[in-house]
TIRO-910572 format. One record per residue (C-alpha): x, y, z; residue number from 1. Coordinates in Angstrom, 1 decimal, decimal comma. Last residue first. Example, Ala and Ser with C-alpha at 12.3 -4.5 7.8 and 13.67 -1.06 7.14 Angstrom:
REM TIRO-910572
<xx = 13,7&yy = -1,1&zz = 7,1&n = 2> $
<xx = 12,3&yy = -4,5&zz = 7,8&n = 1> $
//
This chain:
REM TIRO-910572
<xx = -31,8&yy = 6,6&zz = -4,7&n = 400> $
<xx = -28,6&yy = 7,8&zz = -4,1&n = 399> $
<xx = -26,4&yy = 8,6&zz = -1,2&n = 398> $
<xx = -23,0&yy = 9,9&zz = -2,0&n = 397> $
<xx = -23,8&yy = 13,6&zz = -1,4&n = 396> $
<xx = -24,8&yy = 12,9&zz = 1,9&n = 395> $
<xx = -21,5&yy = 11,3&zz = 2,9&n = 394> $
<xx = -19,4&yy = 13,7&zz = 1,4&n = 393> $
<xx = -20,8&yy = 16,8&zz = 2,5&n = 392> $
<xx = -18,4&yy = 17,7&zz = 5,0&n = 391> $
<xx = -15,6&yy = 18,0&zz = 2,3&n = 390> $
<xx = -12,6&yy = 16,0&zz = 1,8&n = 389> $
<xx = -9,1&yy = 16,8&zz = 2,8&n = 388> $
<xx = -8,8&yy = 14,2&zz = 5,2&n = 387> $
<xx = -10,7&yy = 11,8&zz = 3,1&n = 386> $
<xx = -14,6&yy = 10,6&zz = 2,7&n = 385> $
<xx = -15,7&yy = 13,3&zz = 5,1&n = 384> $
<xx = -18,7&yy = 12,7&zz = 7,2&n = 383> $
<xx = -16,2&yy = 12,1&zz = 10,2&n = 382> $
<xx = -16,0&yy = 9,3&zz = 12,3&n = 381> $
<xx = -13,3&yy = 7,8&zz = 14,5&n = 380> $
<xx = -12,2&yy = 5,0&zz = 16,6&n = 379> $
<xx = -9,1&yy = 4,7&zz = 18,2&n = 378> $
<xx = -6,1&yy = 2,8&zz = 16,1&n = 377> $
<xx = -3,8&yy = 3,2&zz = 17,7&n = 376> $
<xx = 0,0&yy = 3,8&zz = 18,2&n = 375> $
<xx = 2,5&yy = 5,3&zz = 15,6&n = 374> $
<xx = 6,2&yy = 6,1&zz = 16,4&n = 373> $
<xx = 8,8&yy = 7,7&zz = 14,7&n = 372> $
<xx = 12,1&yy = 7,4&zz = 13,4&n = 371> $
<xx = 13,9&yy = 9,6&zz = 11,0&n = 370> $
<xx = 15,1&yy = 8,5&zz = 7,3&n = 369> $
<xx = 12,8&yy = 10,5&zz = 5,8&n = 368> $
<xx = 9,8&yy = 8,9&zz = 7,2&n = 367> $
<xx = 11,0&yy = 5,6&zz = 9,2&n = 366> $
<xx = 8,4&yy = 4,1&zz = 11,3&n = 365> $
<xx = 8,0&yy = 2,2&zz = 14,2&n = 364> $
<xx = 4,6&yy = 0,7&zz = 14,9&n = 363> $
<xx = 2,8&yy = 0,2&zz = 17,8&n = 362> $
<xx = -0,7&yy = -1,9&zz = 17,0&n = 361> $
<xx = -4,0&yy = -2,6&zz = 18,3&n = 360> $
<xx = -6,6&yy = -4,4&zz = 15,6&n = 359> $
<xx = -9,6&yy = -2,4&zz = 15,6&n = 358> $
<xx = -9,2&yy = -1,9&zz = 12,0&n = 357> $
<xx = -9,8&yy = -5,7&zz = 11,5&n = 356> $
<xx = -13,6&yy = -5,0&zz = 12,8&n = 355> $
<xx = -14,4&yy = -6,5&zz = 16,1&n = 354> $
<xx = -16,4&yy = -9,8&zz = 16,1&n = 353> $
<xx = -14,3&yy = -11,1&zz = 18,7&n = 352> $
<xx = -11,5&yy = -8,6&zz = 20,2&n = 351> $
<xx = -8,3&yy = -7,3&zz = 18,4&n = 350> $
<xx = -5,3&yy = -9,4&zz = 18,9&n = 349> $
<xx = -2,0&yy = -7,3&zz = 19,2&n = 348> $
<xx = 0,1&yy = -6,0&zz = 16,3&n = 347> $
<xx = 3,8&yy = -5,0&zz = 17,0&n = 346> $
<xx = 6,2&yy = -3,2&zz = 14,6&n = 345> $
<xx = 9,6&yy = -3,2&zz = 15,9&n = 344> $
<xx = 12,9&yy = -1,0&zz = 17,3&n = 343> $
<xx = 10,7&yy = 0,1&zz = 20,2&n = 342> $
<xx = 13,0&yy = 1,8&zz = 22,6&n = 341> $
<xx = 15,0&yy = 4,0&zz = 20,4&n = 340> $
<xx = 11,5&yy = 5,4&zz = 19,1&n = 339> $
<xx = 10,9&yy = 6,5&zz = 22,7&n = 338> $
<xx = 14,5&yy = 8,7&zz = 22,6&n = 337> $
<xx = 13,4&yy = 10,0&zz = 19,0&n = 336> $
<xx = 10,5&yy = 11,6&zz = 19,9&n = 335> $
<xx = 8,9&yy = 12,0&zz = 16,8&n = 334> $
<xx = 5,2&yy = 10,6&zz = 18,0&n = 333> $
<xx = 2,0&yy = 9,9&zz = 16,7&n = 332> $
<xx = -1,2&yy = 9,2&zz = 18,0&n = 331> $
<xx = -3,9&yy = 7,0&zz = 15,7&n = 330> $
<xx = -7,3&yy = 7,8&zz = 14,4&n = 329> $
<xx = -9,4&yy = 4,6&zz = 13,0&n = 328> $
<xx = -12,3&yy = 5,0&zz = 10,7&n = 327> $
<xx = -15,9&yy = 5,0&zz = 10,3&n = 326> $
<xx = -16,7&yy = 6,7&zz = 6,8&n = 325> $
<xx = -19,7&yy = 5,2&zz = 5,7&n = 324> $
<xx = -19,7&yy = 4,7&zz = 1,9&n = 323> $
<xx = -22,1&yy = 3,1&zz = -0,6&n = 322> $
<xx = -22,3&yy = 0,5&zz = -3,4&n = 321> $
<xx = -25,4&yy = -0,5&zz = -4,9&n = 320> $
<xx = -24,7&yy = 0,8&zz = -8,4&n = 319> $
<xx = -21,1&yy = 1,2&zz = -9,5&n = 318> $
<xx = -21,1&yy = -1,9&zz = -11,3&n = 317> $
<xx = -23,7&yy = -0,5&zz = -13,8&n = 316> $
<xx = -21,2&yy = 2,3&zz = -15,1&n = 315> $
<xx = -22,8&yy = 5,3&zz = -15,1&n = 314> $
<xx = -19,5&yy = 7,3&zz = -14,4&n = 313> $
<xx = -20,7&yy = 9,7&zz = -12,3&n = 312> $
<xx = -21,7&yy = 7,3&zz = -9,7&n = 311> $
<xx = -17,9&yy = 5,8&zz = -9,9&n = 310> $
<xx = -16,5&yy = 9,7&zz = -9,6&n = 309> $
<xx = -18,3&yy = 9,8&zz = -6,3&n = 308> $
<xx = -17,3&yy = 6,4&zz = -5,0&n = 307> $
<xx = -13,8&yy = 6,9&zz = -5,9&n = 306> $
<xx = -13,7&yy = 10,1&zz = -3,5&n = 305> $
<xx = -12,7&yy = 8,0&zz = -1,0&n = 304> $
<xx = -9,7&yy = 6,7&zz = -2,3&n = 303> $
<xx = -9,0&yy = 8,3&zz = -5,5&n = 302> $
<xx = -7,5&yy = 5,4&zz = -7,6&n = 301> $
<xx = -10,4&yy = 5,6&zz = -10,7&n = 300> $
<xx = -8,7&yy = 4,0&zz = -13,9&n = 299> $
<xx = -9,6&yy = 5,5&zz = -17,0&n = 298> $
<xx = -9,1&yy = 3,8&zz = -20,6&n = 297> $
<xx = -9,2&yy = 5,1&zz = -24,1&n = 296> $
<xx = -9,1&yy = 8,8&zz = -23,2&n = 295> $
<xx = -10,5&yy = 11,9&zz = -23,9&n = 294> $
<xx = -9,6&yy = 14,9&zz = -22,1&n = 293> $
<xx = -11,9&yy = 18,3&zz = -21,3&n = 292> $
<xx = -10,6&yy = 21,2&zz = -19,3&n = 291> $
<xx = -12,5&yy = 24,1&zz = -17,2&n = 290> $
<xx = -10,1&yy = 26,8&zz = -16,1&n = 289> $
<xx = -10,6&yy = 27,7&zz = -12,5&n = 288> $
<xx = -7,2&yy = 29,0&zz = -12,2&n = 287> $
<xx = -5,8&yy = 27,9&zz = -9,2&n = 286> $
<xx = -8,4&yy = 24,6&zz = -8,6&n = 285> $
<xx = -7,8&yy = 23,5&zz = -12,4&n = 284> $
<xx = -11,1&yy = 22,1&zz = -13,2&n = 283> $
<xx = -11,5&yy = 18,6&zz = -14,8&n = 282> $
<xx = -13,7&yy = 16,9&zz = -17,1&n = 281> $
<xx = -13,0&yy = 13,4&zz = -18,4&n = 280> $
<xx = -14,7&yy = 12,1&zz = -21,3&n = 279> $
<xx = -14,0&yy = 8,3&zz = -21,9&n = 278> $
<xx = -13,8&yy = 6,5&zz = -25,2&n = 277> $
<xx = -16,1&yy = 3,7&zz = -26,3&n = 276> $
<xx = -17,3&yy = 5,1&zz = -29,5&n = 275> $
<xx = -20,8&yy = 5,8&zz = -27,9&n = 274> $
<xx = -19,2&yy = 7,9&zz = -25,2&n = 273> $
<xx = -18,4&yy = 7,1&zz = -21,2&n = 272> $
<xx = -18,9&yy = 10,0&zz = -19,2&n = 271> $
<xx = -16,9&yy = 11,5&zz = -16,0&n = 270> $
<xx = -17,2&yy = 14,8&zz = -15,0&n = 269> $
<xx = -15,7&yy = 16,9&zz = -11,9&n = 268> $
<xx = -12,2&yy = 15,7&zz = -12,0&n = 267> $
<xx = -10,2&yy = 18,3&zz = -9,9&n = 266> $
<xx = -6,9&yy = 19,5&zz = -11,0&n = 265> $
<xx = -4,4&yy = 20,9&zz = -8,4&n = 264> $
<xx = -1,4&yy = 18,6&zz = -9,8&n = 263> $
<xx = -1,6&yy = 17,3&zz = -13,3&n = 262> $
<xx = 1,2&yy = 14,8&zz = -14,0&n = 261> $
<xx = 1,6&yy = 14,4&zz = -17,6&n = 260> $
<xx = 3,4&yy = 11,1&zz = -18,6&n = 259> $
<xx = 6,4&yy = 11,5&zz = -20,8&n = 258> $
<xx = 9,1&yy = 9,3&zz = -19,2&n = 257> $
<xx = 10,3&yy = 11,5&zz = -16,8&n = 256> $
<xx = 7,1&yy = 11,9&zz = -15,8&n = 255> $
<xx = 6,4&yy = 8,3&zz = -15,2&n = 254> $
<xx = 9,7&yy = 8,3&zz = -13,1&n = 253> $
<xx = 8,7&yy = 11,1&zz = -11,0&n = 252> $
<xx = 5,2&yy = 9,1&zz = -10,6&n = 251> $
<xx = 7,2&yy = 6,3&zz = -9,1&n = 250> $
<xx = 9,7&yy = 8,1&zz = -7,1&n = 249> $
<xx = 6,8&yy = 10,2&zz = -5,6&n = 248> $
<xx = 4,8&yy = 7,0&zz = -4,9&n = 247> $
<xx = 7,5&yy = 5,3&zz = -3,2&n = 246> $
<xx = 8,2&yy = 8,3&zz = -0,8&n = 245> $
<xx = 4,9&yy = 8,1&zz = 0,3&n = 244> $
<xx = 4,5&yy = 4,3&zz = 0,5&n = 243> $
<xx = 7,1&yy = 4,5&zz = 3,2&n = 242> $
<xx = 7,4&yy = 0,8&zz = 3,5&n = 241> $
<xx = 8,7&yy = -0,4&zz = 6,9&n = 240> $
<xx = 9,7&yy = -4,1&zz = 6,9&n = 239> $
<xx = 9,3&yy = -7,4&zz = 8,3&n = 238> $
<xx = 11,9&yy = -10,4&zz = 7,5&n = 237> $
<xx = 13,0&yy = -10,7&zz = 11,2&n = 236> $
<xx = 9,6&yy = -12,1&zz = 11,9&n = 235> $
<xx = 8,6&yy = -12,2&zz = 15,9&n = 234> $
<xx = 6,3&yy = -13,9&zz = 17,5&n = 233> $
<xx = 5,2&yy = -13,1&zz = 21,4&n = 232> $
<xx = 3,4&yy = -14,8&zz = 24,4&n = 231> $
<xx = 2,0&yy = -13,5&zz = 27,4&n = 230> $
<xx = 0,8&yy = -14,9&zz = 30,8&n = 229> $
<xx = -0,2&yy = -12,2&zz = 33,3&n = 228> $
<xx = 2,0&yy = -12,5&zz = 36,7&n = 227> $
<xx = 4,8&yy = -9,8&zz = 35,4&n = 226> $
<xx = 2,3&yy = -6,7&zz = 35,1&n = 225> $
<xx = 3,9&yy = -4,6&zz = 32,6&n = 224> $
<xx = 5,9&yy = -1,6&zz = 33,6&n = 223> $
<xx = 7,9&yy = -1,5&zz = 31,1&n = 222> $
<xx = 7,4&yy = -4,1&zz = 28,8&n = 221> $
<xx = 6,1&yy = -2,0&zz = 25,8&n = 220> $
<xx = 8,8&yy = 0,4&zz = 25,7&n = 219> $
<xx = 11,6&yy = -2,5&zz = 26,0&n = 218> $
<xx = 10,4&yy = -4,6&zz = 22,9&n = 217> $
<xx = 12,8&yy = -6,9&zz = 21,8&n = 216> $
<xx = 15,3&yy = -6,9&zz = 24,9&n = 215> $
<xx = 12,0&yy = -7,0&zz = 27,1&n = 214> $
<xx = 10,8&yy = -9,8&zz = 25,3&n = 213> $
<xx = 14,2&yy = -11,9&zz = 25,8&n = 212> $
<xx = 14,0&yy = -11,2&zz = 29,7&n = 211> $
<xx = 10,2&yy = -12,0&zz = 29,7&n = 210> $
<xx = 10,8&yy = -15,5&zz = 27,7&n = 209> $
<xx = 7,3&yy = -16,2&zz = 26,3&n = 208> $
<xx = 8,7&yy = -16,6&zz = 22,8&n = 207> $
<xx = 8,1&yy = -17,7&zz = 19,3&n = 206> $
<xx = 10,2&yy = -17,2&zz = 16,3&n = 205> $
<xx = 8,9&yy = -17,0&zz = 12,5&n = 204> $
<xx = 12,2&yy = -18,1&zz = 10,5&n = 203> $
<xx = 9,9&yy = -20,9&zz = 8,3&n = 202> $
<xx = 7,2&yy = -17,7&zz = 7,6&n = 201> $
<xx = 7,8&yy = -17,9&zz = 3,6&n = 200> $
<xx = 8,7&yy = -21,7&zz = 3,7&n = 199> $
<xx = 5,4&yy = -22,5&zz = 5,1&n = 198> $
<xx = 5,7&yy = -25,2&zz = 8,1&n = 197> $
<xx = 6,4&yy = -22,2&zz = 10,5&n = 196> $
<xx = 2,8&yy = -21,2&zz = 9,6&n = 195> $
<xx = 0,7&yy = -23,8&zz = 11,5&n = 194> $
<xx = 3,0&yy = -24,0&zz = 14,5&n = 193> $
<xx = 2,7&yy = -20,3&zz = 14,8&n = 192> $
<xx = -0,7&yy = -20,1&zz = 14,7&n = 191> $
<xx = -1,7&yy = -22,7&zz = 17,3&n = 190> $
<xx = 0,8&yy = -20,8&zz = 19,7&n = 189> $
<xx = -0,8&yy = -17,6&zz = 19,0&n = 188> $
<xx = -4,2&yy = -19,5&zz = 19,6&n = 187> $
<xx = -3,1&yy = -20,8&zz = 23,0&n = 186> $
<xx = -1,6&yy = -17,3&zz = 24,1&n = 185> $
<xx = -5,2&yy = -15,7&zz = 23,4&n = 184> $
<xx = -6,8&yy = -18,1&zz = 25,4&n = 183> $
<xx = -4,8&yy = -17,8&zz = 28,6&n = 182> $
<xx = -4,4&yy = -14,2&zz = 28,8&n = 181> $
<xx = -1,9&yy = -11,9&zz = 26,6&n = 180> $
<xx = -1,3&yy = -11,5&zz = 22,8&n = 179> $
<xx = 1,6&yy = -10,0&zz = 21,0&n = 178> $
<xx = 2,7&yy = -10,5&zz = 17,4&n = 177> $
<xx = 6,0&yy = -8,8&zz = 16,1&n = 176> $
<xx = 7,3&yy = -7,7&zz = 12,7&n = 175> $
<xx = 11,0&yy = -6,8&zz = 12,8&n = 174> $
<xx = 11,9&yy = -3,5&zz = 10,9&n = 173> $
<xx = 14,0&yy = -3,7&zz = 7,5&n = 172> $
<xx = 13,5&yy = -0,2&zz = 5,8&n = 171> $
<xx = 11,8&yy = 0,8&zz = 2,7&n = 170> $
<xx = 11,5&yy = 4,0&zz = 0,6&n = 169> $
<xx = 14,8&yy = 5,7&zz = 0,4&n = 168> $
<xx = 16,6&yy = 3,1&zz = 1,7&n = 167> $
<xx = 15,8&yy = 0,9&zz = -1,6&n = 166> $
<xx = 18,1&yy = 3,2&zz = -3,8&n = 165> $
<xx = 16,7&yy = 5,3&zz = -6,3&n = 164> $
<xx = 13,8&yy = 3,9&zz = -8,6&n = 163> $
<xx = 14,1&yy = 3,5&zz = -12,4&n = 162> $
<xx = 17,7&yy = 2,9&zz = -12,1&n = 161> $
<xx = 17,3&yy = -0,7&zz = -13,7&n = 160> $
<xx = 18,1&yy = -2,7&zz = -10,8&n = 159> $
<xx = 16,1&yy = -0,3&zz = -8,8&n = 158> $
<xx = 13,0&yy = -1,0&zz = -11,1&n = 157> $
<xx = 13,5&yy = -5,0&zz = -11,1&n = 156> $
<xx = 13,9&yy = -4,5&zz = -7,2&n = 155> $
<xx = 10,4&yy = -2,6&zz = -6,8&n = 154> $
<xx = 8,4&yy = -5,6&zz = -8,9&n = 153> $
<xx = 10,4&yy = -8,1&zz = -6,8&n = 152> $
<xx = 9,0&yy = -6,1&zz = -3,9&n = 151> $
<xx = 5,3&yy = -6,3&zz = -5,2&n = 150> $
<xx = 5,8&yy = -10,0&zz = -6,0&n = 149> $
<xx = 7,1&yy = -10,5&zz = -2,7&n = 148> $
<xx = 3,6&yy = -8,9&zz = -0,9&n = 147> $
<xx = 1,8&yy = -10,9&zz = -3,1&n = 146> $
<xx = 3,3&yy = -14,0&zz = -1,6&n = 145> $
<xx = 2,7&yy = -12,7&zz = 1,7&n = 144> $
<xx = -1,2&yy = -12,2&zz = 1,1&n = 143> $
<xx = -1,6&yy = -15,7&zz = -0,2&n = 142> $
<xx = -0,1&yy = -17,1&zz = 3,0&n = 141> $
<xx = -1,8&yy = -15,0&zz = 5,4&n = 140> $
<xx = -4,9&yy = -15,9&zz = 3,3&n = 139> $
<xx = -4,5&yy = -19,4&zz = 3,7&n = 138> $
<xx = -3,2&yy = -19,6&zz = 7,3&n = 137> $
<xx = -6,6&yy = -20,8&zz = 8,6&n = 136> $
<xx = -6,1&yy = -22,1&zz = 12,3&n = 135> $
<xx = -7,5&yy = -25,3&zz = 13,7&n = 134> $
<xx = -9,9&yy = -24,8&zz = 16,6&n = 133> $
<xx = -12,8&yy = -27,0&zz = 14,9&n = 132> $
<xx = -15,0&yy = -23,6&zz = 14,5&n = 131> $
<xx = -11,6&yy = -22,2&zz = 12,4&n = 130> $
<xx = -9,5&yy = -19,7&zz = 13,8&n = 129> $
<xx = -8,6&yy = -16,9&zz = 11,6&n = 128> $
<xx = -5,3&yy = -16,1&zz = 10,3&n = 127> $
<xx = -5,4&yy = -12,9&zz = 8,4&n = 126> $
<xx = -6,5&yy = -11,2&zz = 11,4&n = 125> $
<xx = -3,6&yy = -11,8&zz = 13,5&n = 124> $
<xx = -1,3&yy = -9,2&zz = 11,4&n = 123> $
<xx = 2,4&yy = -9,9&zz = 12,5&n = 122> $
<xx = 3,7&yy = -11,9&zz = 9,2&n = 121> $
<xx = 0,6&yy = -11,0&zz = 7,1&n = 120> $
<xx = 2,8&yy = -8,8&zz = 4,8&n = 119> $
<xx = 0,0&yy = -6,0&zz = 5,0&n = 118> $
<xx = 2,8&yy = -3,5&zz = 3,6&n = 117> $
<xx = 3,8&yy = -2,8&zz = 7,0&n = 116> $
<xx = 3,6&yy = 0,5&zz = 6,6&n = 115> $
<xx = 1,2&yy = 1,7&zz = 9,0&n = 114> $
<xx = -1,2&yy = 3,9&zz = 7,2&n = 113> $
<xx = -1,8&yy = 7,6&zz = 7,3&n = 112> $
<xx = 1,5&yy = 8,9&zz = 8,6&n = 111> $
<xx = 3,6&yy = 7,6&zz = 5,6&n = 110> $
<xx = 1,1&yy = 9,5&zz = 3,1&n = 109> $
<xx = -0,5&yy = 6,7&zz = 0,8&n = 108> $
<xx = -4,0&yy = 7,3&zz = 2,0&n = 107> $
<xx = -4,1&yy = 11,1&zz = 1,5&n = 106> $
<xx = -0,7&yy = 13,4&zz = 0,3&n = 105> $
<xx = 0,6&yy = 10,7&zz = -1,8&n = 104> $
<xx = 1,2&yy = 13,6&zz = -4,4&n = 103> $
<xx = 1,2&yy = 17,0&zz = -4,2&n = 102> $
<xx = -1,0&yy = 20,4&zz = -4,9&n = 101> $
<xx = -4,3&yy = 18,5&zz = -4,4&n = 100> $
<xx = -7,0&yy = 17,3&zz = -6,7&n = 99> $
<xx = -4,4&yy = 14,9&zz = -8,3&n = 98> $
<xx = -5,0&yy = 14,0&zz = -12,3&n = 97> $
<xx = -2,5&yy = 11,5&zz = -14,0&n = 96> $
<xx = -2,2&yy = 11,7&zz = -17,4&n = 95> $
<xx = -0,7&yy = 8,9&zz = -19,5&n = 94> $
<xx = 0,3&yy = 8,4&zz = -23,3&n = 93> $
<xx = 0,6&yy = 5,0&zz = -24,7&n = 92> $
<xx = 3,9&yy = 4,0&zz = -26,7&n = 91> $
<xx = 5,5&yy = 2,2&zz = -23,5&n = 90> $
<xx = 2,7&yy = -0,3&zz = -23,5&n = 89> $
<xx = 4,0&yy = -3,3&zz = -21,0&n = 88> $
<xx = 6,5&yy = -1,2&zz = -19,2&n = 87> $
<xx = 4,5&yy = 2,4&zz = -19,1&n = 86> $
<xx = 1,3&yy = 0,2&zz = -18,1&n = 85> $
<xx = 3,6&yy = -1,3&zz = -15,1&n = 84> $
<xx = 4,3&yy = 2,3&zz = -14,0&n = 83> $
<xx = 1,0&yy = 3,7&zz = -14,2&n = 82> $
<xx = -0,4&yy = 1,1&zz = -12,5&n = 81> $
<xx = 2,2&yy = 1,3&zz = -9,7&n = 80> $
<xx = 1,4&yy = 5,2&zz = -9,5&n = 79> $
<xx = -2,3&yy = 5,2&zz = -9,8&n = 78> $
<xx = -2,4&yy = 2,6&zz = -6,8&n = 77> $
<xx = 0,4&yy = 4,8&zz = -5,1&n = 76> $
<xx = -1,3&yy = 7,9&zz = -4,5&n = 75> $
<xx = -1,9&yy = 10,8&zz = -7,2&n = 74> $
<xx = -5,6&yy = 10,1&zz = -7,9&n = 73> $
<xx = -7,3&yy = 9,7&zz = -11,3&n = 72> $
<xx = -5,4&yy = 7,8&zz = -13,7&n = 71> $
<xx = -6,2&yy = 8,6&zz = -17,3&n = 70> $
<xx = -4,9&yy = 6,6&zz = -20,0&n = 69> $
<xx = -4,9&yy = 6,6&zz = -23,8&n = 68> $
<xx = -4,5&yy = 10,3&zz = -24,2&n = 67> $
<xx = -6,6&yy = 13,3&zz = -26,2&n = 66> $
<xx = -6,3&yy = 16,5&zz = -24,2&n = 65> $
<xx = -2,8&yy = 16,3&zz = -22,3&n = 64> $
<xx = -0,7&yy = 14,5&zz = -25,0&n = 63> $
<xx = 3,1&yy = 14,0&zz = -23,9&n = 62> $
<xx = 5,5&yy = 13,6&zz = -26,0&n = 61> $
<xx = 8,0&yy = 10,7&zz = -25,2&n = 60> $
<xx = 11,7&yy = 11,8&zz = -24,9&n = 59> $
<xx = 14,0&yy = 10,2&zz = -27,2&n = 58> $
<xx = 17,5&yy = 11,0&zz = -25,7&n = 57> $
<xx = 16,3&yy = 10,7&zz = -22,3&n = 56> $
<xx = 18,4&yy = 7,7&zz = -20,8&n = 55> $
<xx = 16,2&yy = 7,3&zz = -17,2&n = 54> $
<xx = 13,3&yy = 7,9&zz = -19,4&n = 53> $
<xx = 11,1&yy = 5,3&zz = -18,1&n = 52> $
<xx = 11,1&yy = 2,8&zz = -21,3&n = 51> $
<xx = 14,9&yy = 3,4&zz = -22,1&n = 50> $
<xx = 15,9&yy = 2,8&zz = -18,8&n = 49> $
<xx = 13,7&yy = -0,5&zz = -18,5&n = 48> $
<xx = 15,2&yy = -2,3&zz = -21,2&n = 47> $
<xx = 16,9&yy = -5,1&zz = -19,2&n = 46> $
<xx = 14,0&yy = -5,4&zz = -17,0&n = 45> $
<xx = 12,6&yy = -8,7&zz = -17,6&n = 44> $
<xx = 15,6&yy = -10,4&zz = -18,3&n = 43> $
<xx = 17,8&yy = -8,7&zz = -15,7&n = 42> $
<xx = 15,5&yy = -10,2&zz = -12,9&n = 41> $
<xx = 16,8&yy = -9,4&zz = -9,4&n = 40> $
<xx = 15,2&yy = -10,8&zz = -6,4&n = 39> $
<xx = 13,5&yy = -8,3&zz = -3,9&n = 38> $
<xx = 14,8&yy = -8,1&zz = 0,1&n = 37> $
<xx = 15,0&yy = -4,7&zz = 0,2&n = 36> $
<xx = 17,4&yy = -5,7&zz = 3,9&n = 35> $
<xx = 13,7&yy = -5,1&zz = 2,6&n = 34> $
<xx = 8,9&yy = -4,9&zz = 1,4&n = 33> $
<xx = 5,0&yy = -4,1&zz = -0,3&n = 32> $
<xx = 1,3&yy = -4,4&zz = -1,1&n = 31> $
<xx = -2,2&yy = -4,8&zz = -2,9&n = 30> $
<xx = -2,7&yy = -7,6&zz = -5,2&n = 29> $
<xx = -5,4&yy = -9,4&zz = -6,9&n = 28> $
<xx = -7,1&yy = -6,6&zz = -8,9&n = 27> $
<xx = -3,4&yy = -5,3&zz = -9,7&n = 26> $
<xx = -2,8&yy = -8,6&zz = -11,3&n = 25> $
<xx = -6,0&yy = -8,5&zz = -13,1&n = 24> $
<xx = -5,1&yy = -5,0&zz = -14,3&n = 23> $
<xx = -1,5&yy = -5,9&zz = -15,4&n = 22> $
<xx = -2,4&yy = -9,0&zz = -16,9&n = 21> $
<xx = -4,0&yy = -7,6&zz = -20,0&n = 20> $
<xx = -0,9&yy = -6,1&zz = -21,2&n = 19> $
<xx = 1,2&yy = -9,3&zz = -21,2&n = 18> $
<xx = 4,8&yy = -9,1&zz = -21,2&n = 17> $
<xx = 5,4&yy = -7,7&zz = -17,7&n = 16> $
<xx = 2,5&yy = -9,7&zz = -16,2&n = 15> $
<xx = 4,3&yy = -12,9&zz = -17,7&n = 14> $
<xx = 7,9&yy = -12,2&zz = -16,0&n = 13> $
<xx = 6,2&yy = -11,0&zz = -12,9&n = 12> $
<xx = 4,7&yy = -14,5&zz = -12,7&n = 11> $
<xx = 7,9&yy = -16,0&zz = -13,7&n = 10> $
<xx = 9,7&yy = -14,4&zz = -11,0&n = 9> $
<xx = 9,4&yy = -16,5&zz = -8,0&n = 8> $
<xx = 8,4&yy = -15,1&zz = -4,8&n = 7> $
<xx = 11,2&yy = -15,5&zz = -2,0&n = 6> $
<xx = 12,1&yy = -12,0&zz = -2,3&n = 5> $
<xx = 15,4&yy = -9,8&zz = -2,2&n = 4> $
<xx = 16,0&yy = -6,1&zz = -2,8&n = 3> $
<xx = 19,4&yy = -4,8&zz = -2,3&n = 2> $
<xx = 20,7&yy = -2,3&zz = 0,0&n = 1> $
//
């Protein structure tokens, strides 16, 4: 499977040649795609195998106590940043600290996200309706461009034999939007008309033909009221991204290149010294041994634990931030006969003034080559900031 994308390679060339552009790009971008649709850029990646240890004749030494970069959290963000840094600064030493005994066990786990990559092909909250009735597609176009840039980066890593075959972490799956009722049908028609003028959305299809829609999503149409007006859009450019598998591949590649992936290590302290270096205090959970690492740079990609670590860091930017763990809970099924009747990701329209997480969706997931369905979300609440967090997470985050 090849990775393709419609984004220009010039931006990634610039990012990969300029270390200072890496963080700016990450701050701006968030997401992922397949047939793996990403354009290959030989010039940008012809030296990647040496950098990432695919040809390990000269292994890079790892320094666990005195490093250039510490990445906190073993998820997709730390893995992506680590891979970018390994490209632009191959001589830098990198240590990744993960509290759990495996990587990608929280938000990056494939059952803890829908795997759309937030490509904006079916997510209706990215195309709000203006007061004058026009559809604002600015955010959708921007997000889709970012998604293609991520795919292009993954493609370069596949071309360099840093990542395995794309099918191990990304699968082509159509993305559909669904609405019912006259008002929402009118909205989706206007959204479609606005988006198809953009090259990235030119293949977006619109249908109210029930026979056609039943072929697209037979499980959803089974027993549905035949009189209610409904409308679907469909993009065959959609994908399902297994960010858990992708995270593991990226961190494995980093480890081959000399990075230290320290599992079962909880970061308990984070402070910046007068010399500008960061002192990171960790505890090895299994043994209770405490360790210190000195780093030039620290990235906090710890999901729900980030707020506690930022508060400990003392940086002024952390002041005034808080967390309130209201989330969405989903049902999941590995019933293959059900999954066979729903070969798509379908997103509906949330009610007025509802948060984006309230957008209903039924997703086909491909996890380790096996199909499954994810449906939701239902409102959820817990004082824990992570699935494997503590009941005291919320109260401990409150500062005067």
